[in-house]
N, C-alpha and C positions, 0 to 999 in steps of 0.2 A: 266569234268562236275560234278563228285562226289565231287571234291575239292570245286568247286564253290557253290554247294548245302550246304556243311558243313560250308562255310564261311557266309552263310546267318544268320541273327539274329534268335535265338530260344527262347529268353526270351520275351514272350508276356506279356505286362502289362495288367492284366485282373482285372480292378477295379470292385467293385460290380455293377451290372446293375442298371440303373436308376430305382428308385422306388418312389412310391407315398408318400406324406407327409400328416399327419393327424393333424388337429387343435382340441385341447381339451379345455373344460372349466376347471375352477379351481378344480372342483371335479372329473375330469378325464373323464367325459362324452364327447362323440364325437360331434364336431360342424360342421366339414367339412373335405373333402378330396381334396387335391390340387396335380395335377400331369400333366406331359406331357404324360406319358404312364402309364396306370393302371397296376401296377405290385406289387405283394406281394411275395417276395422271401421266399421259405421254404426249410428246410433241406430234405435230401433224405428219412428220416424216416417218413416225413409228406406227402409222395407221395405214393399212393396205389401201391402195387407190380404189379397189373394188368396193371397199367398205364406205369410202367417202361418196362414191357414185350411188350406192344403194340408199344411203340415208338421204341424199339430196333428191333422188328420184321419188322416194317415198314421202318426204316431208316438204321439200322446197326446191323444185327443179330449176327455178330461176334465181337461185341463191346468189350466183356470181353476177347477176344482172341488176338487181334492185339495190336500193340504198338502205336496206334494213326492213323495209315494209313491202310486202307483195300486195298492192292495193286491190288486185282482183280477188285474191283469196280472202283478204281482210273484209272487203265490202260484202262478200258472200256470207262470211261468218257473222258480221254485225246484223245483217238482215235476219239471219236464222235466230240470233239471240233475241231480237225484237219480237219474233214470233214465239219465243219461249222454248226454242230448240237449242241444242248444243251441237256445234259443228266446228271442225278444224278450219284452218285457213291462215294460221299464224306462220310467219316465216321462221326459218331456223334461228335467226337473230332474236326474234320475239320469244321463241321457246327458250332460247338461252337466257334471256332476261328473266322469264318466269322462273326457271330453275334456280338462277342465282338469288332471286328474291326469296324463294322458298328455302334454299340452303342457309341463307343469312337470317331467317326468321328465328328469333329467340323465344317468342311467346306464341301461345295458341292463337291469339288475336292477329299477330303478324302473319302466321301461316294461313289463316283464313283470308286475310287481305290479299295474299299472294296467289290464292287459288279461286277466289270467288268469281262467279260467272256474271259479270256486270260490264256495261259499256265503259264505266269510269276506269276499271282495271285495264281494259283493252287500250283505252286512250293513253294511260300512263305507260303501258308497255310499249306502245308505238313511239312515244317520245324518248324513252330510254334506248330503244332499238336504234333510232336515228342517231342518237348521241354516240352510241357504241360504234356504229359504222364509221363515224368520223375519226375515232381514236384507235381502232383496231383494224388490222388487215383481215381480209376475208378468211385466209387460212387460220389465223388466230381464233376467229369466231367459230369456225367449223370445229377446230380442235377443242375449243372451250366447251362447245355444246356436247360433243361426243364424250368428253371427260366428265361432264356433270350429269348426263342423262341417266335415267334408271332403266335397267334392262330386265328387271324382275328377278325373283328368286335370290334376293340379297346382293345382286351384282350392280354396283354403281360404276359407271364409266366403261368405255369400250374395252380397255385392257382387262379389267376384271371379268367382264362378260365373256370375252373371247376365251379366257383361261377357264372360266367356270363351265361353260357349255361345251366347249370343244377341245380344251387342253392345249391351246396354241396361243401365241402372242397376237396382239391386234395386227401387227405387221405381216403375219402369215395367214390371215383369213382368206379363204377361197370364196368363190361366187355363192355357192349354196349356203355357206355359213354366214357370209355378210348379209345376204338378203333375209336370212332368218332373224339376225340381230336387228336389222333395220325395221323388221315387222314388229318387234317387241315394244318399241318406244311408244307406239300408239296406244297399246294396252298391255302393260307388262304382265299382269296376271291373266287377262283374258286369252292372250296368245302364248302363254307359258308352255313350251313344248313338253315339259315334264308332266304337266297337268292336263293339257288339252292339245295333244299332238295333231289331231285332224284340223283343228282351227288354226294351229300354228302353220301347218303346211299350206292351207288355203291362203293365209295372209302372206306367207313367203312368196307364193306364186303371184299374188297381186303386185308385190314389190318388183318381181322380175318383169312382169308386164310393163310396169311403169318405167323401168330401166330401158326397155325397148322403145317406148314412146318418146323418151327423152334422148334417144340416140346414144345411149351409153352401152347398149348391148344388142347383139344381133338376134334375130328371131330363132334361128336354129340353136344357138348357144342357150338362149332362155328356155326353149322347149326341153333341151336335154337336162337342164338344171331342175325344171319343174317335174320331170319324170323320175328324178332321183329320190331315193328314200331319205328320210331325215336321219342322219347319223350323228349321234351325240357321244361325247366323251366327257361325262360330267365329273368335275372335280369339286368336292365340297370344301367350303371355307373352313379354315382352322383359326378361329378367333378366340384368343384368350390363352391363359397359362395352362389350361388343362391339356392342351395339345403339345406342350413343351416337354423336352427331355429332362428339364430341370424345373418342374412346375412350382416347387416351393420357393426356390430362389426367385423365380419369375414373379410370384405374388408378393414377395418381399420388395422387389423393385417397383412394382405397381403401387404398393402402399407407401413406399418412400416418396414417390412423386406426388401422390395424393395428399400426403401429410406435411411435406416440407414447404414452408412459405417461400423458399427461393424460386419455386415453380409457379407461383400464382397467389393471389390474395386470399382466395377461399378454396375450400376443398372441392366445391362444385366446379369452379373455374379450372382448377388443376386437373380434375378428372376429364373435363371436356377437352382441355389442351392435349392431354395424353392421347385421347382417342380421335382427334380430328386434325392435329397440326402436322401429321406426316413426320414424326420424330424418328430419327435413327439413333437408338440408345445403345451406346457401347458400354457394357457392364464390366465389372472386375472379375467375373467368373472365369476360371481356368478349366476348360473341359477335362483335362487329365485329372485334376484334383477333384472335380465334381464326380466324375465316373468312379474314382477310387473311393470317395466317401459313400456314394450310393451303394456300390458293390459291398462295401464292408458292413454297413448297417443291415443290408438285406441278408448277408451271409449269417450274421450272428443273431439277428432278431427278424426272422421272416415276416413279411408283411401281413400274412393271414395266420399268425401263430394262435394257437388255441387259448393261450393265457391272456391275450389282449394287450400284451406289453408293446411299447414303442421305443425305438432308439432314435435320437435326434443328434445331429452333429453340425458344427459350424467351423469353418476355417478362415482365419484372418491373417493378413500379412503385417508383421510388426513394422512399425515406423511409418506406415501409410494408412492403415485401417482398411485397406482393400479387402473386401469379402471375397474369398476365392472359391468357396463352395458352401452349400447348405443342402443337407440331405436328411431324410428320415425314412423309417421303415413303414411306409404307408403309400397306398395308391392315392393319387389326387382325385377327388370327386366330392360331390355335394350330397350324396345319399348316405346318411349316417347309419342306415339300416344294413348297408353292405359291409360285411366284415373286412377289415383291412383298408377301408377307404375313408378319407377325411379331407376337408379343405383347411383345417387348422394347421398352421405352421409351428410345430412345437419347438423349433430351433430359435424362434425370435419372440419378442415381447408381444403382449396382447394387443397393443395399439397398432402393431404392424401385421395383424392377422394371426398372431400366435395364441398360445394358451396362457395359463396363469403361472407357468414356470414349474421347475422342479427344485425341491430342496437340495442344496449343493453339497451337503455333507462336508467331509474333511478337506475338500478343495479350498474352502474358506481359510484354512490354516495358513495358507501362503500369505494372506493379508496381515495376519498377526505376526508372521515371520518378518515381513517387510517393515511393519511398524517398529518391531524390536530392533532390527538392524539400523533403521533410520534414527533411533534414539541412541545409538552407539553400543548397543549390546552386541556381543560377539558370538561366534559359534560355540565357545566354551561356556556359555550361560547355562548353568545347571540347576535342576530342581529335583528333589526327591519326588518320584512319580509313582506312587503305589497304585494298586488296582482301583482304588477309589479315594476321593478326598473331598474336602469342603473348602470352597473359595469364598472369602468374604471381602467386603470393602469396595466392591465395584460401584461405580457411579456413572450415570448417563451424562451426556454433554450438557444437560440442563442442571446437573448437580444432584439429581435424585439418587439416593442410596438404594441399591438393590438388595434383596434378601440374600442370605447365604446360599450358595449354589453347591448342591451335591452332584459331583460328577464322577463317572467311572469309566474305565477303559473297556474296549471290546475284548472279547475272550482271547483274541489272538495277539493282543498288544503286549509289548514289553513293559516291565515294571522295574523300579529301582531308581537309582540316581542317574539321570540322563542329561546329556548336553543337547544343544540345538540340533545337531545333525542326527544323533541317535533318536531324539524325540520325533524328528520329522520322518526318518526312515521307517520308524515303527508306527507313525501316525498316532502317537500316544495322547489320548484325551487329557489325562491329568497333567501332563507336561504343558500342553498348550493352554489349558485353563489357567495355570499359574503364570505362564508367559504373558497371556492377555492381561492378567491382573497387574503384573509388573509394568507392562506398557501403559495400561489404562484402557478401559473399554472405549472411551470417547476417541482416543487417538487411533485405536484399531479400526473403529467405524469410519473415522475420517480418512484413514489411509485407503480403505476399500472404496470409499466414494471417489477419492482422487483418481483411482484406477478405473473409474467408470462403472463401478458396481451399483446396481439398482434392482429393485424388485420387478419381475416381469409383469405383475398386475398393476403397476403404477403407484402403489402405495409406498410411503416412506420406508426406508430401511429401519427395521426395529432395532432398538438398543436394549438388548437384554443379555443376561450373563452368558448364555450359550451361543453367542454370536460367532465365536471362533469355530464352532462345530458345524456351521452352515445349515441351520434349520430355517432358512428363508428361501423363498422360491425365486429363482433367477432363470434366465434363458441360456442355452449353450452359446449363443452369439455374444452375450454379455461376458461370459466367463472366458471365451476365446479372446475377446478384446482386452480384458483385464490382464490375462497371462501374457499377452503380447507386449505389455509394458515391460515386463522383466526381460523378454527377448530383445527388445529394442534399446535397452540400456536406460530405461526410465521415462520414455515418451509415450503418452497416451494419445491414441488417434481414434476418433469416433468411427465406428465401423461404417464403411461406405460401399454400397453396391454398384455405384455408377461412376464411370470414368469420364464420359463426355456425351453430349447430346447434339446432334445436327438437326436443325429445324428446317425441313424442306420447304415449308410454306413461306418462310421468310429469308432463307439462306443464311441464317445465323448459326453460330456454334457456341455451345457452352462447355467449357472444360471445367470439370469439378475438381477443386483442389482439396487435398486432405486437411481435415480440421484436427490439428495436433497441438499438444502442450506438454511441457516437461513436468512430470509429477513426482518423480523420484530422482535422486542423484544416480549417476551411472554406477558409483561404488555400491550403493544399496541394491540396485537392480541386479548387478552382477553377483552380489552376495546371495540374493535369493536363488539365482540360477545355480550357483555353486552348491547350495544346500539341496535344492530339488533334484539336481543331477545325481545325488547320492542314492535316491530312491530306487534307481535301476540296479544298484549293487547291494543286494540283500535286503532291500526295503520293500515297500508295498507295490512297487513297480518292477520288481525283480523278474527278469526274463522278457520284459516288454521293450527292450531297446530296439533301435532301428538302424544300428550300424553307423551312426554318426552322432556328434554331440547333441544331447537333448536334455531337457529337464521336465519333470512332471510330478503330479500329485493325484492320487486316487481319492475317492470319497464314497462313503456309504452312510446313509442316515440311520438314526435309531429305528429299530424294527425293520431295517432293510426296505424302507418305503421307496427309496430311489438310490441308484448308484451312478457314479461319475468317474470320468478320467479326463484331466486337463493337462496338456503338456505342449511343449514347443521346441523348436530349433531357432537359431538366430533369424531364420527366413520364413517361418510358418508357425502359427499357433492354432491349436485345435482343442475343442472341448466336446465331450460326448456325454450325453445323459441317457439313462435307461429308466423307464418307469411305466406306470399305468395311467392313461389319460382319465380314467374314472376316479383316480385318487390313490396314491401309493399307500396311504395309511390303511385304507380298507381293502386294497388289493396289493399287498406287498410282494417283494421279490423273494418269496420263500416257496420252496417246493414247486418249482416251475421247470418246464422243459422248453428250452430255446435252442434253435440251431442244432437239433439232434442230441442235445445233452441235458441231463437232469441236474438241477442245482437245488441243494437244500437251502442255501442262501446265496444270492448274487451279490458278491462284493465288487468294488470298483475295478479290481484287477481281473475279474472273471469274464465279463462281457464288454464293458466300456473300454477297458485297457486293450484287448485284442482288436476292437474296432479302430481305436486310435492308432495302434501299431500298423495295422494293415493299410489304413488310409495314409498315414504319414510316410510310410516306406515308399509307397507308389507316388504320392503327390510331391515328395521331396526329390525324387529322381530327376537329375538334371540341374538341381539347385546346388550351389557351392556347399561343400561339407565343412562349413566354418565352425570354429570353436567360439564359445562365448568370449567376450572381450577380456583380455588379461587385466590383472589388477583387481581381483575380487575383493569383497569387503573383508576388512581385517577381522580375524577371529580371536577367540579367547585362548586361555592357557591350554597347553596340550601339544599334540604332535602337529607336524606340518599339514596333515590332511585337514585339521580343524582350523588352523590359522590362516591358510591361504597364502599366496605368494607374498603379499605385503606384510604378513605377520610372522614370517619365519625367524627363527632364532639367529642372532648375529652377535658380533662383538658389542658388548655394552651391558648395562645393568638391567635386571628385571624391572618391569614397571611396578612401582610400589602400590600397595593396596590403599587407596585413598578414598574408597567408597564410604559415604556417610560423614566425611570430614568437611569442615567449612571450606568454601571455595579457595580463599586466599592461602590457607595452610596446604591444601592439596596441590595448588599450582606451584607453591614453593618447593614441595617435596619432589614433584616431578622434574622441576628445573634442576634441583640438586642432583637428581639421578642422571642428568645429562640430556634430557629431552626438550624439544621445542614444544611449547604448550599453546594450544588455541582453545579458547572458551567458546563453545557453540552458542549462538544467539537463541537457539531453541531451548526452552526450559521444559523439564519433564517431571514426572512424579518421582519423589525420592523418599525412601524409608527414613532418612535422617531429617527430613523436613526442609523447609525453604532455606535456600542459601548453602545447602550442603551438596556434595557431589553425588549425583544419581547414577552416572555411568561414565566409564572411561573407554576410549577406543584407541588402540586395542585394549583388551581386558587386562586387569592386574595380573602379573605373573608372566606376561609375554616379554620376550627379550628381543629388542631391536637395536640396530646400530645407533650409537650416540648421535644426537642431533635430529633423530627422526621426530616427526610431528605426532603428538598425542592430543586427541580432542577430549575436552571435558564438558560434560553436560551437568547443569546445575538444577537443583530442585525448584519447583514453582513456589512463589510466595503464597 
């Protein structure tokens, strides 16, 4: 039998016990705690000596004398087991082994093996205990036991127990408190002082008596402690995002970890890692921006408004994708019957705990604008833009021809012959319908996709005629990320809520790098910014400026189902959506009272715009008041306001009108006029057909110094 005992494995793999993870803001302040078991491991020096004495007196008074097995107690326990009784007798080392095996059990079968009352389990426990005593110092074993033990009421480990029951650290425990906690490990529920105070006091007093017998305490001191009342200072655990000051940002972080393969092979593994590995997650959230966003949405769309509407907002840093804030006008909670409460994060996609998104309205026009500038069209691109028109000839990327599209302007839109800036300032539907036709529906859709635009419900972006009017459901985070491309000078960065993760269980650190790629030229991105900046000057964003360079676009869908405002500075991009979670089509933004005001129709500049302005004014404070990069996209014919710095008149000839002419003839005419000509490798749709000039940058009629570069775009074959 001795040989068989020695043949048993003695090397117990004792990983750090599961511990809680903490989510922090960018400045290090705590946002939330996430865990399966509330545990805060501490070293032996951070545990009060009186606590060490109490646990040894109660469970193993010869702990520092034996080699892991108290043979007197074990022999007594084995005899009791043979008689069909259950009795203690395990040393602290053996109890530590049992708890480690239980913590490491991944299946119900393994948990049963770790707790079954059999001699075989006792023998295995003994072998492991002896092995541990050879590898670990006594103080390490004692600290390990106190960190892994369960003290009832959800408190795992001595530090969590001390803070939960008494509101103190384990290092500051006093005699009465320590003896009470030592009493709990024998029966965490039976001696729970919150449920059974009399039993808890009786067991505490037994522990004090044992401390006297073990020469750890004098009789007089023990008697005084036994006569004392049980004084608790209970602190309940705050586990999860519902206790956070930024609960919806917090749930976004949790979903990011659970869904991203960089954090584990399966969702189940990632979820367990989050809740057991003792992570210190440094997020990208800036408290000042978060507070500004939350205050703004609450002010203009109160959380418990009678109309049931919700405002959701996301803020993203251009050039990095760092998500600086996520807010919405709802209390966080899981009871959908409580008005103003939800666990759905309307600022993000459905797969990250969000809804199915909001139709984005005219904020999508910025993507048509970007596609047009990318093809060489200038600010002077004009169309006759009546109150209504019909657009034909649109094709999907698959080549399918779409039916003619009847489009009309909103009642407040301008009509007439408009250029790009005028069409954008007035958000004129008939102008953008024709601009999209000139660019091509497919190129418009592809441009949006390059900027990270996708549906919130996970379905593919639809390719239909009204794409430019934004009748597809997207999240505010998606739109904030897309508009950040313009602010950054053409770089798209995947929105990222996490900056770094310190893994306390392994001592490793993960620094999360931005995932960025160039999707537009700087010239095109700056051109979009130049046009969208005009909306603050008599356009749909008039009066919503923030006292520093900014660019923006409002949006309101047909029937006022949803309203939006998306805008940015060079350092911060934000998108705000307002709508009804029950469906904007059936519950539109018409005849509603919000924030103390009545609205016949809620346009993008009515509520989303002021939310954006209030948020960005406060969140941008302290950031540089930078202008957008010089050298905006060359414009078309007209005054300097439309042409931009690179397109101003100078000494030289006007650019000849070569649109629709064969490429070679056009190049020759441009060179004869004194310009350097570059033919773009990108081919675009041309009214003159394949091989003819579809666009010139700058537009015909612009006057530039001789020798200036003119780009020519040729029609597709």
